[in-house]
N, C-alpha and C positions, 0 to 999 in steps of 0.2 A: 504493500500500500504506500509506504514512504517513497518508494522508487517512482510510482505513478505520480504522486503529488510533486516530487522534485521536477519531473519533466513538465508537468502541467503548469506549475508556477513559472518555470524558466521560459516556456513558450509564451505564456500569457504576458509576462513582463516584457519580453522582446517585441511581441506583437503590439502592445500598447505604446512602448517607447518609440516605435516607428512613426507614431503620429506627432511626436514632439516638434518636428520642423514646421508643422502647420499651426502651431500655437501663436496667438496674437495677444497684444497688450491693449487694453482699453480702460482709460481713466475718465471716460465721459460721465456726465451727470447721471445718466440712466443707470450706471453701475451702482450708484450710491443711494438712490432714492427709492422708496417704496411707493408706487403709484396708488396704492390703496389707502395711504394715510391722508389726513385732511389737507396737509401741505401739498402732497403729490397730486391730489385731485384738483386743488386750486390752480396749480401750475399747468395741469393738462387743459383745464378750462380756459386758462389765459392763452395758451398756445393755440387752441382751437379758435379763439375769438380774434386774437391780434397777430397770430403767426409766431414764428420763432423769436425768442428773446436773445438769441446769439447774434453778435456783430463782430466786425473786424475794423480796426482803425489803422489807416496807413498815414503815418506822419511824413511830411515832405520836407527834407532839409535842403535848402537851396543855397548854393555858394554865391549866387548873384541875386539881383532883384527878381523875385518870383513874378512880379507883375509886368512881364514882357510877353509879347505875342508868341514867340517861339517856345518859351517856357510853358505858357498856358496851353499851347497846342500839344506839347509833350505830355502834360498832365491829363488833358482831355483824351489823348490816345490811350493812355494807361487806363483811365476810367472806363472807356468803351470796351477795352479788352477784359477788364475785370468783370464787367456786367455779363459777359458771355460765358463766364464760369457757371457750370450747371446749377450749383446750389445757391448762387447769388440772386436775391430777389430784386434789390435796387441798389444803386450807387449814387451817393450824394457827395459832391466835391467841388472845388473851385472851378475846374474846367467846365463842368456841366452848368454850373450857375452862370458862368460867363456866356456860354453858348445860348442858354435858354432865355436869359433876362437882359444881357448886355451886348449881344452880338452887333446890334445896330447902333451902339453907343461907343464912346471912346474907352480905351483901357484905363485912362486916368479916372473916369467916372466909376468904373468897376473897382479900381483900387480904393477910391475914396469911400465907396459903399462898404467894401470889405473891412476897411480899417475903422470906419466910424460907427457902423451899425452894431448895436449890442447883440443882434440876432446871431451873427457869425462868430462872435468872440467866445473863446474856450470851447469851440466846436469845430469850426472850419478854419479859423485862424487863431494862432496862439498869442500869448501875452507879448512876445517879442516882436510881433507884427511881421515876422518873416516866415515862421513855421506854418505851413498849411496842412490841412487834414482831409482825408477821403474816408467816408463812412460806407462800409459794405453791410447792408442788411441782408441776413441769410434766410433762406427758406427753412422749413422744418427738416433737419438733417435725417437721413436714413438711419435705421437702428444698427446697421453693421458697424463693427469696431473700427474699421478703417476710414469711416466717413470724414472725420475731422482731419485725419492725416492727408486724405486726398485733396480736400479743399485748401489746406495749408500749403501743400506742394504746388497746387495750381496758382495760388496767389503769389507765392514766392517766385515761381517761374516767370510770371508776368512782370513782377517788380524787377527781377534781375535783368530783364530786357530793357528796362527804362533807366537803369542806373548809368550815369556817366559823370564826367568831371563837374557838371553843373548841379546834378540832382542826386541826392541819396535819400534813403527811406528807412523809417522805423515801422515795424508791423507788430501790433498787439491785438488782443482780444481773446475771449475764452477758448475758441477752437485752436488758436495758435498756441496758447499755453498748454492746452491739453495734448496737442500733437508733440510738442517738445518735451513734455513730461514723459510721454510714452517712449520717445527716442532716448532720453537720458537714462531712464530706468532700464531699458533694454540694452543700451550700449554699455552701461556700467556693469550690468549682470554678465553680459557676454565676455567682457574683458577680465573681470575680477573673479568670477566663480571658478573658471579653470585654474587660475592662480591659487585660489583658496584650496581647491581639490589637490593640486600638486603639493602644496605646503603640508596639507593633512597627510598625504601619502608618504612623503619623506619623513615627516615627524613620527608617523606611525611605525615606519620601519625601525626608527631609532628606539621607540618605546617597546615594541613587541619582538624585536630582533628577528623578524622574518619578512622578506620582501613578498613572498607568495601569500602569506596570511594577510598582509596589508593590502595587496592587490585584490584578494578575494573579498575583503570587507568593502573596499571602495567600489568594486565592480557590482556587487549585490546591492549596496546602498544606492548606487547610481541607477541600477535597473528599477528599483522600487520607486525612486523619485521620478524617473522617466515615465514609468507606468502611470503614476499619479497625474502628471501633466498630460500624458496621452489620454487619460480618462476625461480630463477637462475638455480636451479637443473634441472627443467623441460626443460629449454632452453640450458642445458649442458654448463653452464657458471661457471667456478670455481671461488672461491674467490682468491684475490691476496692482495698485500700489500696496495693497495688503498681501495679495497672494504671490507677488513677485518674490517675496521673502520666504515663501513656503519651501523651496528646495533646501535652503540653508536650515530652516526650522526642522525639516524632516531628517536632514543629515545629523543634526545635533541630537534629536530624540531617538533615532534608530541606531546610531552608531554605538550607543552605550551598551545595548544588549549584545551587539556583535563583538565588542572588545571583551566583555565578560566571557563570552563563549571561547574566543581565541585564547585568552589567558588561561582559562581552566583546561582547555584542550592541551596547551603546551605543558602545563604543570603535570597533568595526568600522563601524557605521552612520555615525559621524562621519568616519572616514577614507575609506570607500569611497563614501559618499553614495548607497548602494543598499541598501534595507532587505532585499530578497530575498536578495542575496548575503551581506549581513552575518549574517543569521540562519543561512543555510546553512553559512557558514564557521565561525561560532561553535559550531554543533552538531558540525561535523566535528572541531573541536579539542577540544571538551569532552565528547563522548559517552563516550569510553573512560574518562577520569578519573571522570565521574559514575557510570558502570557499576561501575568498580573500587571506588570509595568505598562505594557502596550495597551491592554484593554482599559486600564484605569485612565491613562492619558487620553485615549481615544474617546472614551465616554465624556471626559472633561471637555474636549474640543467639540463634541456633538452638542454640548449645551449652548453653543453659539447660534444654533438654529432658532433660539427664542428671539433673536434680533429681528428688527423690522427692516434692516438694511440688507439688500441682496449680496453685497460684497462680503459682509461679515458672515452671512449664512454659508456662502461659498467657501470661505476660509475654513469654517468649522467642518463642513461635509468632506471637503477634499483633503484636509489635513488628517481627519479621522481615517479616510480611505488610505492615505499614504502610510499611516501608522500600521494599519492592518497589512498592507503590502510589505512593509518593513518587517513585521512580525513573521509573515510567511517566508520571507527571504532568510531571516535569521534561523528559523526552525528547520528549513528544508534545503536551501541552496548553500548557505554558509558551511554547514557540516559536511555536505557532499563534496564541495570543493576543497575544504581543509583536509579531507581524507585522501586527497590525490597523492599518488606514489612519489611524485617529484617534490612534494612539500617537505623541505628539510626543516624539521622541528629543532629549534635552538636548544642548547643546553640551558634550560630555563632557570633564571634566577630572578625572582621578583624583587628588584632593588627598590621598588616603591612600597613594598609590604612593610618594611621597617618603620618609615615615618607614619604610615597609617596606623600601625599597632601602637606607636608611641602617643599619637594623638588620642587614640581610644583609651589607652591606659591612664593618661593624664586627666582626660575628661571624666573618666569613671571614678577615679580616686578623689578628684576635686569637684564633684558634681554640684555641690552647693554654690561654690564660687562661679563655676561655668554657667549654671542656670541663672544665677543672679545677673551676671554680666549680659547674658543673652536676652533676658527679659527686659533689661534696661535698653539694650540696642533695639529690641522689638518695639518697645513703646516709642523710642526716639524715631525709628524709621516710620512708624505709623503717624506720628505727629508731623514730621517733615513732609511725608507724602501728601498730607492734606493740603499743602500749599501749591499743588500742581497747577499749571496754567495751560489752557488750551490755545493752540495756534492754528488759525484757519488759513493762513497765507501760504498757499501752495507755491507761490513764486519763490519763496525762500528755500524750496527744495533744490533749486538750481544755484550754481556758483555765481558770485557777484559779477564775474566777467563774461557770463553767458550772454549771447546776443539778445535773447528775449528779455533778460533782466535789464540789460543796457537800454534796449528799446523802450521798455516799460518806464524806466526812470526818465528817459527823454520825453516821452509822451506826457507823463503826469506832471513834469516840471514846465513844459513849454506849450502844451496844446490842450489836453482835455483829460477826462477820467478814463480809467482802464476797465472798470466793471460797472455794472448797472443794477441798481434796485429798480423795481417797477411798482408803481402805485396804480392799482386798478380801481377806478372810481365809478361807482354805479349811482345813477341819479333816478329817482322815482319817476314813473311815467306821469306825464302831464305837469311836471314841475319844470320851472325855468332853470336852465343850466347856470350854475353860479360861477361865471367866468372870472369875475373880480376876486372872488374868494380863492379860486384856484391860482390866480396870479399872485395873490398875497402869500399863500403857503409855499409856492414855488420859490419866490424870492426869499422867503424866510429860511427855507432849507439850504439855500445857497450860502447863507451866513456861516454854516458849519465849515470849519477849515478843511475837513476831509472831502468836501463836495466840490468838484470842479465846475459842474453845470447841472442845472435842472432844466429838462427840455420837455415841453408839452404843447398842447394846442394853443395856449395863450401866447406863446412865442410866435406862432404863425399868424394869429390875429393881429398882433402888434406890427409884425412885418408887413402884412397886407395893408394896414392902415397907413403906414409910412409911405408905402408905394403909391397908394391911392392919392395921397395929398402931395406926393413928391417933396416931402419935408421930413428929414430925419428926426426932427423934434416931435413928430407925431407918432413915434414908436411907443404906442400905448393902446390899450383896449378902448374902443369906442364906448361911450357911456350908455347909449340906448340899445335895447334888444333888437330893434328894427335895423339899426346900422350894422350890427354884428351879423344878423341873418342875411342882409344884402351882401356883406363882404364874403360870407361863406359861399353863396351861390355864384359869385363873380370871381372866384379864385383863379389864378393862373394855373396852367396844366401841371407844372412841376410842384407847385405848392399844394394843389388839390390832391395830387398823388400822395404826398406826405401826410396831408390831413386825413385822408381815408385810411392811412396806415395806423393812425393813433386814435381816431374817433370812429365809433361804431354805433349802429342802431339809432340814428338821428341824434347823435351827440349825447346819448344817455349812458353810454359806456365809453370811458375815456382812459387813456394810458398816459401816465407821466413817468418819465425815466429820470432817475437820479444817478448821474455819472460820478463815480467815486474814484479818487486818486490812488488809493492803496487798499489792500485787502488784509485786514487784521481784526481780531475779535474786539479789541477795545474801540477801534474806529467805528465798527458796525454798531456797537452798543450806543455810542453817542448819537448816531443817525437814527437808530430805532427809538431812542428817547424822544428825539424831535418828532418823529412820525407819530408816536403814541400821543404826544401833546396835540398834534393836528387832529388825530382821530377823536380825541376827547372833546375838541371844540368844533367839530364839523356840524353843518346844518342837519337837522333831524331827517331830512329826506335824502341824505347822501350816505352811501356805504363805501368804506375804503378797505381794500385788501392789499397786503404787501406780498409780492411774489417776485418771480424772476430767478435767474441763475444764482445770484449771490445769496439771496435769501435762503434758497434751498441748500447751497453749499455750506452756509453757516449752520443751518439746522442739521444737515447731514453730519457735519463735524461734531456737533454736540451729541447727536444720536449715537455716533460711533463711540465716543468716550463713554456715554451712559450705558450703551449695550455691552461694551467691553467690561465695564465695572460690574454690571448686573450679571453677565455671564460668568465673570470671574467668581462672584459670590456663589452662583449656582454650581459652577464646576468644583469649587472648594468643598461644597457640601457633598456633591456626588463622589468626589475623590475620597472623602472621609468614609463614605459608605462602602466604596469599593475596597479601600484599605482594610476595613473591618471584615469584608467578605473574604479577601485573599489571605489575610494574616491569621484570621480566626483566633485572635488573642486581644482581649479588650485593653489591658495595660499597654501593650505594644502599639495598638491603634491610637490610643490617647497620646502616647509619647510621639507619635509620628505627625500629628496634626500641626502643632506650632512649628515644627521643623520644616514643614512644607509651605507654610504661609510667609515666613520671614524672607525668603529669596525674592519674591515679587515685590514685597514692600521695600526691600533694600534697593532694588532696581529703580523703583519710582523715587525713592529718597535721593539716590545719586543723580537722577534727572533734575530734581528740584535744586540740589546743591550746585550743579553745573549750569543751571539756567537753561536746560533743554526742555522745551515745551512739549506737551502731549499732542501728538498728531498721528496721522495715518502711518507714519514711519516708526513710531516709538511705542504705540499702544500694545503691539503684539508681544513685547518683551515680557510682560507679566505671564502670558501663556507659556513662553519658553521656560521661564524660571520655575514655575510650579511643575511643568512637565519633567524637567531635569531632576528636581528634588524628589518627585514621586518615584521616578525610575530607580535612582540610587537607594532611596529608602526601602523600596520593596526588595531589592537585591540583598541589602543588609539584613532586613528583618526575616526574610525567608531563610537565609543562610543561618541566622541566629537560632531560629526555630529548630533547624536540623541539628546544629551543634548542641543545643540545650537538651535534645533528646538523648545525647550521649554523655554530656557533662552536666552536673547539677550546679556548678559554680558559675554564676553570671559573669564575673570578671574574666575568668578564663575563657568562657564561651565568647565574650565580646572580643577579646584579643584574637582568638582563633578565627572568628568571623572576619575581622578586618584584615587578618593575614591573608585570607583567601579573596575576599571581595574588595578590600581597600585598594589593592594595586590596580585592577582594571578601572575602578572609579577614578582614581587620580590620572591614570593613563588616558582614558577617554576624555576627561575634562581638559587636559593639557593639549591633546591632539586637536580637538575641535577649536579651542580658544586661540591657539597659535595660528590655525588655519584661518580663523575669522579676522585676524589682524589685517589680512589683505583688503578687507572691505573698508578699512579706515582710509584707504587711498582713493576711494570713489569720489566722483564729481557730483554724485546724486546724494544729497544729505540724508534722506531716509535710510539708504544703505549704510552710510557712515554711522548713523545713530544705532541702526539695527546691529551692526557688527560690534561697536563699542559696548553697548548695553548688554548684548548677549554674552560678551566676555565677562562683564561684571556679574551677570546672573549665574553664569557657569561656576565662577569661583565662590560666590556666596552660597550657592547650592552645595558645592563640594565641602566647604567649611562647615556648613550646618550638619551635613551627614557625618563628617569625620569628628567634629568637636562637640556640637550640641546634642546630637542624637544619642550618643552613649550616655551623656549626663541625664537626659530625659528618660532613657530606658532604665537607668538605675533608680531614678526618682519614682517611676511608676511601677517597676517590676521587682524592687528589692524585697518587698514583703512577701511577694509570691515565691 
């Protein structure tokens, strides 16, 4: 039966791994929001009513006076080409404004209009009076993961054709940022993960003293990870900023069991001088601890399915699948390959066993001191962790010198906002549209330092009024309703097109966009406070909804943290139950609980002390920490149960347990942590944080199991 299962899992893993080249990365909004929530439904209704809320801004940097005919012709040519891109709905820029409204007038009059009219400022022309802007309004993008990448490539291609010694461009917008985040995460992973694997391989050779055993472990772990990603491809699930870290996560969690098997096999081969018996006995001893560790961690990750966020659910489901694949690899493929005839088993000396035993002995004999210090550290970590901060600015995931970061800085400083809040205003039927009230709140919102511009229908009304009177001083809303109605029906074609984009159902449903300079949680809080003040003072026949990409991203970021914390609590409870089931020893289970909670708390405390904010790149560390701690704890406790069956002395049993289990624990921790140092060189900050905090979590989990667990076991088990 074992032989059949070996071939079955080997063929299955190879078949699934063949799908890896077809995996894609998608960090689009759809990955993070649940369309069944109230916010998701609001956003969908908004999209159905007003069209896509995504846009692209092209900032034009001119080395010469931009108000020259040849420069305007170049800009117009670019605008016409951009409008031909499949997913572009409309293009608004200086070239088109000149052609539609000023072609029969002088360029000097066009320049005066652009420079003097408030309508264009912080939108089409910047504060420096030289930077011009082109807005691309997008259609609702297809659901496929590559949609934003495709439109980004198309826009960048057209812009590249227009670059010359006179004109340069900066390009920003949610689709642009999304595409570059995909590129950065994919590029960093492709460059550094192989380096990480090589470091792990060579360090493992040093630790286990066998190149073949090291190759077996990495090959089988690679197969199980490849099978997991292949499974995602089959279920049409793209990778994202959470699941991109899953290969490293699975390597950390699965390699522990593999190293335990290799170490025990080497020990028994050396003592028994019989490879067949050694592998059989090693698997007999370690099968249940491996099953217990993997199943417990697997169930913990499955608790993530309680999340309302699709990306978090995917992380839980596919990480659990990867853990089961890793378990199958460790139970069937690793022993099979270790037993190969050409595997030269080293003259095994567990040089790490001595420090493990010394730690256990010191901890056991000084258990009161160790427990006291550990409890103080536990409380301190819990206290410090409570000061965590959430960061929603995904732009900070990229290095400062990245083109998108540089372009974003240029646009926000010289032209307009980078992101948009949207206010959806509903006016009761048969009620007069409160244009003057909308103008008042728009200009009030612009007083917030984080707001670059508030754009809505009142801007178009003021512009039409100034055009009708041919006097820039008349840039204001007409006083009478009749004058406003007449202005609406007599709008120029270009302005009417824009009016119909933001006003629906006979002006009873209106869109106002708040263009924001930067994206961070404290900035959004100040804007939300202003919006809440507006909502509280609105006319009784007016209803206001806040929606749009940024609102959903902020909510998704908060939901991510909340669901991770919630699932962490659920997984902690489930893991305690699973520990009780596998250990079947109440005092031992009670001793294991605080030992497994401290590592994730310590990881969060280190984040707070280093000023690292909680985001999609760091929140997964808690899962890694508790997964590592649980794996090592089960191996120690299962081994201790076996030793206690032969020895009645808890101190001797503890030393004997760490003599056998301590060495692979230390070896696996060092192997993975040194391999993960490669991620510290990434240009993509989530990978840097993931690598650094994982190393911290690994060592805290190791210290807890080597130092605190023996003290806890004595505290809870000495009477027994």
